[in-house]
C-alpha positions as CSV (number, residue, x, y, z in Angstrom):
1,X,127.5,124.4,97.3
2,X,124.5,124.8,99.6
3,X,124.6,125.9,103.2
4,X,122.0,123.7,105.0
5,X,119.4,125.3,107.2
6,X,119.3,124.7,110.9
7,X,118.5,121.2,112.1
8,X,114.8,121.2,113.2
9,X,115.4,118.0,115.4
10,X,116.9,120.1,118.2
11,X,114.2,122.1,120.2
12,X,116.8,124.8,121.0
13,X,117.7,125.2,117.6
14,X,114.0,125.1,116.5
15,X,113.2,127.9,118.9
16,X,115.9,130.0,117.7
17,X,115.1,129.3,114.1
18,X,111.4,130.3,114.7
19,X,112.4,133.4,116.6
20,X,114.6,134.6,113.8
21,X,111.9,133.8,111.2
22,X,109.3,135.8,113.2
23,X,111.5,138.8,113.4
24,X,112.3,138.6,109.7
25,X,108.7,138.2,109.0
26,X,107.8,141.4,110.5
27,X,109.7,143.0,107.6
28,X,109.8,140.2,105.1
29,X,107.4,137.7,103.8
30,X,107.7,135.3,100.6
31,X,107.1,137.2,97.4
32,X,103.5,136.9,96.4
33,X,101.7,136.9,93.1
34,X,100.2,140.3,94.1
35,X,103.3,142.3,95.0
36,X,104.3,145.1,93.0
37,X,107.8,144.8,91.2
38,X,109.4,147.3,93.7
39,X,108.1,145.5,96.5
40,X,109.2,142.1,95.3
41,X,112.7,143.5,94.7
42,X,112.7,144.5,98.5
43,X,111.2,141.1,99.5
44,X,114.0,139.3,97.4
45,X,116.7,141.5,99.3
46,X,115.1,140.4,102.7
47,X,114.9,136.9,101.7
48,X,118.5,136.8,101.0
49,X,119.1,138.3,104.6
50,X,117.0,135.4,105.8
51,X,119.1,132.8,104.1
52,X,122.3,134.6,105.5
53,X,120.9,134.2,108.9
54,X,119.9,130.6,108.3
55,X,123.6,130.1,107.1
56,X,124.9,131.6,110.2
57,X,122.5,129.5,112.5
58,X,123.7,126.4,110.5
59,X,127.1,127.2,111.2
60,X,126.4,127.9,115.0
61,X,125.1,124.5,115.5
62,X,127.8,122.7,113.8
63,X,126.1,122.0,110.5
64,X,128.6,121.5,107.7
65,X,128.5,122.9,104.1
66,X,128.5,120.3,101.6
67,X,129.2,119.8,97.9
68,X,125.8,119.1,96.4
69,X,125.1,115.8,94.6
70,X,124.5,115.8,91.1
71,X,121.7,114.1,89.1
72,X,122.3,112.7,85.9
73,X,119.2,112.9,83.4
74,X,118.4,110.1,80.9
75,X,117.4,111.1,77.4
76,X,113.8,111.4,78.1
77,X,114.2,113.3,81.4
78,X,116.4,115.8,79.5
79,X,113.9,116.1,76.8
80,X,111.2,116.8,79.2
81,X,113.5,119.3,81.3
82,X,114.3,121.2,78.1
83,X,110.6,121.3,77.2
84,X,109.3,122.6,80.6
85,X,112.1,125.2,80.8
86,X,111.4,126.8,77.3
87,X,107.7,126.6,77.9
88,X,108.0,128.3,81.1
89,X,110.2,131.0,79.4
90,X,107.6,131.3,76.8
91,X,104.7,131.9,79.2
92,X,106.8,134.5,81.0
93,X,107.7,136.3,77.9
94,X,104.1,136.5,76.9
95,X,102.8,137.3,80.4
96,X,105.4,140.2,80.8
97,X,105.4,141.8,77.5
98,X,102.3,143.9,78.2
99,X,99.7,141.3,77.3
100,X,97.5,140.6,80.2
101,X,97.0,136.8,80.8
102,X,96.7,136.6,84.8
103,X,97.3,133.0,86.0
104,X,96.1,133.3,89.5
105,X,92.8,134.5,91.0
106,X,94.8,137.1,93.1
107,X,96.5,138.5,90.0
108,X,93.5,138.6,88.1
109,X,91.7,140.5,90.9
110,X,94.4,143.1,91.5
111,X,96.1,143.2,88.1
112,X,99.4,142.7,89.6
113,X,102.0,140.6,87.6
114,X,103.2,137.4,89.2
115,X,106.8,136.3,89.7
116,X,108.7,134.6,87.0
117,X,108.2,130.8,86.9
118,X,110.8,128.5,88.7
119,X,110.1,124.8,88.1
120,X,111.4,122.1,90.5
121,X,111.1,118.4,90.4
122,X,110.3,117.3,93.8
123,X,110.0,114.6,96.3
124,X,110.2,110.9,95.4
125,X,111.8,111.3,92.0
126,X,114.8,113.2,93.4
127,X,115.1,110.7,96.4
128,X,115.1,107.7,93.9
129,X,117.4,109.4,91.3
130,X,119.9,109.8,94.3
131,X,119.5,106.3,95.3
132,X,119.9,105.1,91.9
133,X,116.5,103.8,91.7
134,X,114.5,104.2,88.3
135,X,111.5,106.4,88.5
136,X,108.9,107.0,85.9
137,X,106.7,109.5,87.8
138,X,107.8,113.2,88.3
139,X,106.3,115.7,90.5
140,X,106.8,119.2,89.4
141,X,106.5,122.2,91.9
142,X,105.8,125.4,90.5
143,X,106.3,128.7,92.4
144,X,103.9,131.1,90.9
145,X,101.1,129.3,89.0
146,X,98.7,126.4,89.9
147,X,99.5,123.2,88.3
148,X,96.4,123.2,86.2
149,X,97.1,126.6,84.8
150,X,100.6,125.8,83.8
151,X,99.6,122.6,82.1
152,X,97.0,124.5,80.2
153,X,99.7,126.9,78.9
154,X,102.0,124.1,78.3
155,X,99.6,122.6,76.0
156,X,99.2,125.6,74.2
157,X,102.8,125.8,73.7
158,X,102.9,122.3,72.4
159,X,100.0,123.0,70.1
160,X,102.6,125.2,67.9
161,X,104.2,122.9,65.2
162,X,107.6,124.7,65.5
163,X,107.8,123.9,69.2
164,X,107.0,120.3,68.6
165,X,109.6,120.1,66.0
166,X,112.2,121.8,68.1
167,X,111.7,119.3,71.0
168,X,111.2,116.2,68.7
169,X,107.8,115.5,70.1
170,X,105.8,112.8,68.8
171,X,101.9,112.6,69.0
172,X,102.3,110.0,71.7
173,X,104.6,112.3,73.8
174,X,101.8,114.6,74.9
175,X,99.0,112.7,76.6
176,X,95.6,114.0,78.1
177,X,95.5,116.3,81.0
178,X,93.9,114.7,84.1
179,X,93.2,116.7,87.2
180,X,92.6,115.3,90.5
181,X,90.5,117.7,92.5
182,X,90.9,119.0,95.9
183,X,89.3,116.6,98.5
184,X,90.3,117.6,102.1
185,X,88.0,114.7,103.4
186,X,90.4,112.3,102.0
187,X,93.5,114.1,102.9
188,X,94.1,115.6,99.3
189,X,94.4,119.2,100.1
190,X,95.3,120.6,96.6
191,X,94.4,119.9,93.2
192,X,97.0,118.1,91.1
193,X,97.2,118.0,87.3
194,X,98.7,114.9,85.7
195,X,99.8,114.5,82.0
196,X,101.9,112.0,80.1
197,X,105.0,113.8,78.6
198,X,107.9,112.3,76.9
199,X,107.0,108.9,78.1
200,X,106.8,109.9,81.9
201,X,103.9,110.6,84.1
202,X,104.3,114.1,85.2
203,X,102.3,115.7,88.0
204,X,102.0,119.7,88.3
205,X,101.2,121.4,91.7
206,X,102.2,124.8,93.1
207,X,104.6,125.2,95.9
208,X,102.4,125.5,99.1
209,X,102.3,125.9,102.9
210,X,99.8,124.2,105.1
211,X,98.6,125.7,108.4
212,X,96.6,123.4,110.8
213,X,94.2,124.6,113.5
214,X,93.1,122.7,116.4
215,X,89.4,122.7,115.6
216,X,89.8,121.8,111.9
217,X,90.7,118.5,110.4
218,X,91.9,120.2,107.2
219,X,94.6,122.7,106.7
220,X,94.5,126.1,105.2
221,X,96.6,125.8,102.2
222,X,98.4,128.8,100.6
223,X,101.1,129.3,98.0
224,X,104.5,129.1,99.6
225,X,108.2,129.2,99.0
226,X,110.3,126.1,98.4
227,X,111.4,126.0,102.0
228,X,107.8,126.2,103.2
229,X,106.9,123.4,100.9
230,X,109.7,121.4,102.1
231,X,108.8,121.8,105.7
232,X,105.1,120.5,105.4
233,X,106.3,117.2,103.7
234,X,106.1,113.9,105.5
235,X,109.9,113.0,105.5
236,X,113.1,114.9,104.9
237,X,114.1,112.5,102.2
238,X,110.9,113.3,100.3
239,X,111.5,117.1,100.7
240,X,114.4,117.5,98.3
241,X,114.1,119.4,95.1
242,X,115.9,119.5,91.7
243,X,115.9,122.9,90.3
244,X,115.4,122.6,86.6
245,X,116.9,126.2,86.0
246,X,120.2,125.6,88.0
247,X,120.5,121.8,87.7
248,X,121.1,121.6,91.4
249,X,119.6,119.7,94.2
250,X,118.1,121.8,96.8
251,X,117.9,120.7,100.5
252,X,116.1,122.8,103.2
253,X,115.5,120.2,105.8
254,X,118.5,118.0,106.0
255,X,117.3,115.3,103.6
256,X,120.6,114.7,101.9
257,X,122.3,113.7,105.3
258,X,119.1,111.5,106.1
259,X,119.4,109.8,102.7
260,X,123.1,109.0,103.5
261,X,122.3,107.7,106.8
262,X,119.3,105.8,105.8
263,X,117.1,107.6,108.1
264,X,113.4,108.5,107.9
265,X,112.8,111.8,109.8
266,X,110.1,114.3,109.7
267,X,111.2,117.9,108.6
268,X,109.3,119.4,111.7
269,X,108.7,118.2,115.3
270,X,107.2,114.8,115.0
271,X,104.3,114.8,117.3
272,X,102.8,117.9,115.9
273,X,103.4,116.5,112.4
274,X,101.5,113.5,113.0
275,X,98.8,115.3,115.0
276,X,98.4,117.7,111.9
277,X,98.2,114.8,109.6
278,X,98.3,111.4,111.2
279,X,98.2,109.7,107.8
280,X,102.0,110.5,107.8
281,X,102.6,107.8,110.5
282,X,101.8,105.1,107.7
283,X,103.7,107.0,105.0
284,X,106.7,106.8,107.1
285,X,106.1,103.2,107.6
286,X,105.9,102.7,104.0
287,X,108.9,104.6,103.0
288,X,110.9,102.9,105.5
289,X,110.1,99.5,104.5
290,X,110.3,100.2,100.9
291,X,113.8,101.9,101.1
292,X,115.1,99.6,104.0
293,X,115.6,102.9,106.0
294,X,115.4,103.2,109.9
295,X,112.7,105.6,111.4
296,X,113.9,108.2,113.5
297,X,113.7,107.4,117.2
298,X,112.0,110.7,118.1
299,X,109.4,109.9,115.5
300,X,109.0,106.4,116.7
301,X,108.2,107.4,120.1
302,X,105.2,109.2,119.3
303,X,103.7,107.3,116.3
304,X,101.6,105.2,118.5
305,X,100.7,108.2,120.8
306,X,97.1,107.8,121.7
307,X,96.3,111.5,120.4
308,X,97.8,110.5,117.0
309,X,96.1,107.1,116.7
310,X,92.7,109.0,117.9
311,X,93.3,111.6,114.9
312,X,94.1,108.5,112.6
313,X,90.8,107.1,113.3
314,X,88.7,110.4,112.8
315,X,90.7,112.6,110.6
316,X,91.8,110.4,107.8
317,X,89.4,108.6,105.5
318,X,89.7,104.8,105.7
319,X,90.2,104.8,101.6
320,X,93.4,106.9,102.0
321,X,94.5,104.3,104.7
322,X,93.6,101.7,102.2
323,X,95.9,103.3,99.6
324,X,98.9,103.5,101.9
325,X,98.4,99.8,102.9
326,X,98.0,98.6,99.4
327,X,101.3,100.2,98.4
328,X,102.9,98.7,101.4
329,X,101.8,95.1,100.5
330,X,102.3,95.3,96.9
331,X,105.8,96.5,97.5
332,X,109.1,94.4,97.4
333,X,109.2,93.8,101.2
334,X,105.7,93.9,102.7
335,X,106.8,92.0,105.7
336,X,109.1,95.0,106.7
337,X,105.8,97.1,106.8
338,X,104.0,94.7,109.0
339,X,106.9,94.3,111.3
340,X,106.9,98.1,111.9
341,X,103.1,98.3,112.2
342,X,103.4,95.4,114.8
343,X,106.4,96.8,116.7
344,X,105.1,100.3,116.9
345,X,101.5,99.4,118.0
346,X,99.7,100.5,115.1
347,X,97.5,97.4,114.4
348,X,94.4,98.5,116.1
349,X,94.3,101.8,114.4
350,X,94.4,100.3,111.0
351,X,92.7,97.0,111.1
352,X,89.5,97.9,112.7
353,X,86.0,99.3,112.1
354,X,85.9,102.8,113.5
355,X,82.5,103.2,112.8
356,X,81.5,100.4,115.3
357,X,81.8,101.5,118.8
358,X,81.9,97.9,120.3
359,X,84.4,96.5,117.9
360,X,86.7,94.0,119.7
361,X,90.4,94.1,119.9
362,X,92.0,91.0,119.0
363,X,95.3,89.9,120.7
364,X,98.3,90.3,118.4
365,X,101.0,89.0,120.5
366,X,101.3,85.9,118.1
367,X,100.7,87.8,114.9
368,X,104.1,87.9,114.1
369,X,104.0,84.0,113.5
370,X,101.7,84.5,110.5
371,X,103.4,87.3,108.7
372,X,106.9,85.9,109.2
373,X,105.7,82.5,107.8
374,X,104.3,84.1,104.8
375,X,107.6,85.9,104.5
376,X,109.5,82.5,104.8
377,X,106.9,80.8,102.4
378,X,107.6,83.6,99.8
379,X,111.2,83.8,100.0
380,X,111.9,80.0,99.9
381,X,109.6,79.5,97.1
382,X,110.5,76.5,94.8
383,X,108.4,74.5,92.4
384,X,105.6,72.5,94.0
385,X,106.2,74.5,97.4
386,X,103.3,75.6,99.4
387,X,103.8,79.4,98.2
388,X,104.2,78.1,94.5
389,X,101.0,76.3,94.5
390,X,98.7,78.7,96.4
391,X,100.0,82.0,95.3
392,X,99.9,82.0,91.4
393,X,100.1,85.8,90.3
394,X,100.7,89.3,91.4
395,X,97.3,89.9,92.5
396,X,97.3,86.8,94.5
397,X,100.4,88.0,96.3
398,X,98.6,91.2,97.3
399,X,95.6,89.3,98.7
400,X,98.0,86.8,100.3
401,X,99.7,89.7,102.3
402,X,96.3,91.3,103.1
403,X,95.0,87.9,104.6
404,X,98.1,87.9,106.6
405,X,97.1,91.1,108.2
406,X,93.8,89.6,109.4
407,X,94.8,86.6,111.2
408,X,94.5,87.8,114.7
409,X,90.8,88.1,114.3
410,X,90.3,84.2,113.8
411,X,91.0,83.9,117.7
412,X,87.7,85.8,118.5
413,X,84.2,84.2,118.5
414,X,81.9,85.3,115.7
415,X,79.2,87.9,116.3
416,X,75.7,86.5,117.0
417,X,73.8,85.7,113.7
418,X,71.9,88.5,112.3
419,X,68.8,86.2,111.9
420,X,68.0,82.7,111.9
421,X,70.1,81.1,109.2
422,X,71.9,84.3,108.5
423,X,75.3,84.5,110.2
424,X,77.0,87.8,111.1
425,X,79.7,89.1,108.8
426,X,83.1,87.6,109.9
427,X,85.0,90.0,112.1
428,X,88.2,89.8,109.9
429,X,86.0,91.0,106.9
430,X,84.6,93.9,109.1
431,X,88.2,94.8,110.0
432,X,89.2,94.8,106.3
433,X,86.3,96.6,105.0
434,X,85.9,99.2,107.7
435,X,89.6,99.4,108.4
436,X,91.1,99.9,104.9
437,X,88.2,99.7,102.6
438,X,89.3,96.3,101.0
439,X,87.8,95.8,97.5
440,X,84.9,93.7,97.1
441,X,86.7,90.8,95.8
442,X,89.1,90.7,98.7
443,X,86.2,90.9,101.1
444,X,84.6,87.8,99.5
445,X,87.9,85.8,99.9
446,X,88.3,86.9,103.4
447,X,84.7,85.9,104.1
448,X,85.2,82.5,102.4
449,X,88.4,82.0,104.2
450,X,87.0,82.6,107.5
451,X,83.7,80.5,106.9
452,X,85.7,77.5,105.2
453,X,88.6,77.2,107.6
454,X,87.1,74.4,109.7
455,X,86.4,72.4,106.5
456,X,89.9,73.1,105.1
457,X,91.3,71.8,108.5
458,X,89.1,68.8,108.4
459,X,90.3,67.7,104.8
460,X,93.9,68.3,105.9
461,X,93.3,66.1,108.8
462,X,92.0,63.4,106.5
463,X,95.5,63.3,104.6
464,X,97.6,63.7,107.8
465,X,96.0,60.9,109.5
466,X,96.0,58.6,106.4
467,X,92.1,58.2,106.6
468,X,90.6,55.6,104.3
469,X,88.7,58.6,102.5
470,X,91.9,60.2,101.5
471,X,91.9,58.8,98.0
472,X,88.3,59.7,97.3
473,X,88.9,62.1,94.2
474,X,85.3,63.2,94.0
475,X,85.2,64.2,97.8
476,X,88.3,66.4,97.3
477,X,87.3,67.8,93.9
478,X,83.9,68.5,94.9
479,X,84.7,70.2,98.1
480,X,87.4,72.4,96.4
481,X,84.8,73.4,93.8
482,X,82.5,74.3,96.6
483,X,85.2,76.6,98.5
484,X,86.0,78.3,95.0
485,X,82.3,79.0,94.3
486,X,81.6,80.7,97.5
487,X,84.2,83.5,97.6
488,X,86.7,82.6,94.9
489,X,90.2,81.8,94.9
490,X,90.3,78.6,97.2
491,X,94.0,78.3,97.1
492,X,94.3,81.6,99.1
493,X,91.5,80.4,101.5
494,X,93.8,77.5,102.3
495,X,96.9,79.7,102.6
496,X,94.8,81.7,105.2
497,X,94.1,78.5,107.0
498,X,97.9,77.8,107.0
499,X,98.8,81.1,108.5
500,X,96.0,80.9,111.2
501,X,97.1,77.4,112.0
502,X,100.8,78.5,112.6
503,X,99.7,81.5,114.5
504,X,97.4,79.4,116.9
505,X,99.9,76.6,117.2
506,X,102.8,78.7,118.6
507,X,105.4,81.4,117.4
508,X,107.6,81.0,114.6
509,X,110.3,78.3,115.3
510,X,108.8,77.3,118.8
511,X,106.9,74.7,120.3
512,X,103.1,75.1,119.9
513,X,101.1,75.3,123.0
514,X,97.8,73.4,121.9
515,X,95.4,72.7,119.3
516,X,92.8,75.6,118.8
517,X,91.6,73.8,115.8
518,X,95.1,73.3,114.6
519,X,95.6,69.8,115.7
520,X,98.3,70.0,118.3
521,X,101.5,71.7,118.5
522,X,104.9,71.3,116.7
523,X,107.7,73.5,115.2
524,X,107.0,75.6,112.3
525,X,108.8,73.1,110.2
526,X,106.4,70.3,111.4
527,X,103.3,72.5,110.9
528,X,104.2,73.4,107.3
529,X,105.3,69.8,106.5
530,X,101.6,68.6,107.3
531,X,100.2,71.2,105.1
532,X,102.9,70.6,102.3
533,X,101.8,66.8,102.6
534,X,98.1,67.8,102.1
535,X,98.9,70.0,99.0
536,X,101.2,67.4,97.6
537,X,98.2,64.8,97.9
538,X,95.8,67.2,96.1
539,X,98.6,67.4,93.2
540,X,98.6,63.5,93.3
541,X,95.0,63.4,92.9
542,X,95.0,66.1,90.3
543,X,92.4,68.1,91.8
544,X,94.3,71.5,92.0
545,X,92.3,72.8,88.9
546,X,89.0,71.2,90.0
547,X,87.2,74.5,89.8
548,X,87.9,74.8,86.0
549,X,86.8,71.2,85.2
550,X,84.4,71.3,82.3
551,X,81.3,69.4,82.8
552,X,80.5,66.5,80.5
553,X,76.7,66.8,81.3
554,X,74.6,70.0,81.5
555,X,71.2,70.5,82.7
556,X,69.6,70.4,79.1
557,X,71.5,67.1,78.3
558,X,70.6,65.4,81.5
559,X,66.7,66.5,81.3
560,X,66.5,65.2,77.7
561,X,68.4,61.9,78.5
562,X,66.0,61.3,81.6
563,X,63.0,62.5,79.6
564,X,61.8,64.9,82.4
565,X,61.2,68.5,82.8
566,X,63.9,70.6,84.5
567,X,63.2,71.0,88.2
568,X,64.4,71.6,91.7
569,X,66.4,68.3,91.6
570,X,68.5,69.6,88.8
571,X,71.4,71.1,90.8
572,X,72.0,68.0,93.0
573,X,71.8,65.8,90.0
574,X,74.4,67.7,88.2
575,X,76.7,67.4,91.3
576,X,76.1,63.6,91.2
577,X,77.2,63.7,87.6
578,X,80.3,65.8,88.4
579,X,81.3,63.5,91.2
580,X,81.2,60.6,88.9
581,X,83.4,62.7,86.5
582,X,86.1,63.1,89.2
583,X,85.9,59.5,90.1
584,X,86.5,58.7,86.2
585,X,89.3,61.1,85.1
586,X,89.8,61.3,81.5
587,X,86.3,60.2,80.7
588,X,84.8,61.7,77.5
589,X,81.5,59.9,77.2
590,X,78.7,61.4,79.3
591,X,76.9,58.0,79.4
592,X,78.4,56.9,82.7
593,X,77.5,60.0,84.5
594,X,73.9,59.9,83.3
595,X,73.6,56.3,84.5
596,X,74.9,57.2,87.9
597,X,72.2,59.9,88.1
598,X,69.4,57.5,86.8
599,X,70.4,55.1,89.5
600,X,69.9,57.6,92.1
601,X,66.7,58.9,90.7
602,X,64.5,58.2,93.6
603,X,67.2,59.6,96.0
604,X,67.5,62.8,94.1
605,X,63.6,63.4,93.9
606,X,63.5,63.1,90.0
607,X,59.9,62.5,88.8
């Protein structure tokens, strides 16, 4: 049974807690790697006193003692746990038997022994196990050694044949060590060592505490206790530990209660938490949407505080924001993340270019129509439906949701051309590249979707209005090939046009308010019916795979048949041949295509 520490949500309780902690700190501090054995004994005694005080304060504010939940390990997790515990014992036995093998810089400098190792599995793995969610990634927190130093010693332990045999380790059970270095500029404040063990990806890092100062964007990071490590985490449900030595769940910040209530709450006061590390705002959004939890009201009130959003713009790298956004959009319910970003007023801090001082701010009042429509299309997918035809794999799904985040920018005018004949970069692409460091492939799709949107609407209107040209298979096939060649993935470009059309023509389920390039208003069902009709027509014409149509005639064949040397005319002539091919589906003989080029020889400027 664990007596839970005082709730940090109450300012009054927090003040009392901090007062008691300061008083205890005058005579007590966390055991350090440099403390003598006698001093560590005294520290341990005082630390017990601190926990007694915390237990008393918990009782005073009415917090209940509880029976801890249990975690059942699967066979691989049990194998890993046993391996780590025995490796830790072996390391301790070696270090404390008189042989000097210091594991921290401080210990090496003072020749003082460190504390014995205590290993804990931390954070997301504990949370997911308690929720019954399968997890293949395990974060291991170490009390008295860096992650890199521990893994080095662990590999030495595993190099012994007797140890491998005892733990039934196969060659593939021990992977390569990979250390991600500390990078404060990208909100990565401590090096993490990762290794594949027993079929699981295991990260190793030491317990730490972080202290922020007003004039620094990066915290001071030091070795810390398990409680200090829990307090510096982004959410209480991510601050739980599984102690490998006791087999118990450890909760220092009320994470178990929040897990039961489905609540995302910061361990410390929310505003200061977000000012210290504003990336936590997006992390809370991600966890709330992923788990289907509610964000604590106190945290919600300050997530869009101008000071927080200002720090988000200047303190956190846009690459790191991109990582969080990608995880949201690749999750099971990306729409929940976008709903939160919209409702909490976070849009302009994420989807923008902070390096451009005059970056405009789009109106997001109708943005909901776009992401809710994509959610509806995805959840009601059937064979031949809009989503089924346009989103064909998981990568396309991620790009589709990324495009849905950028639709508000389409209602703003383009920047002036950079030079005659050289258009400026589209605003949605600037927002994506500058805001969340969208990858090049996605940037290309965004640019093409923006520049082809008018042509997509025009072709849609040909079908909607039953124009005589609607059965010109060559027109449709050649146009689709052009869209695809200038940015790739023409299907997603069409999807973007659909989402913008819905957003411009009116809110979800309401009457539209006008054209704006969308061709009038209408309910959502009417708007989507028009696009479904367009796509059905493309299927009927058999041009959905137009970009992959293999040419019957290439440049070498064409030049030979015409008896001329290749020249500037070649590209246009090949397109004439390809258009003939679209008009004659199933043709295998290139003669007809060559004759078509020959008939138009003068028009094409062929000598």
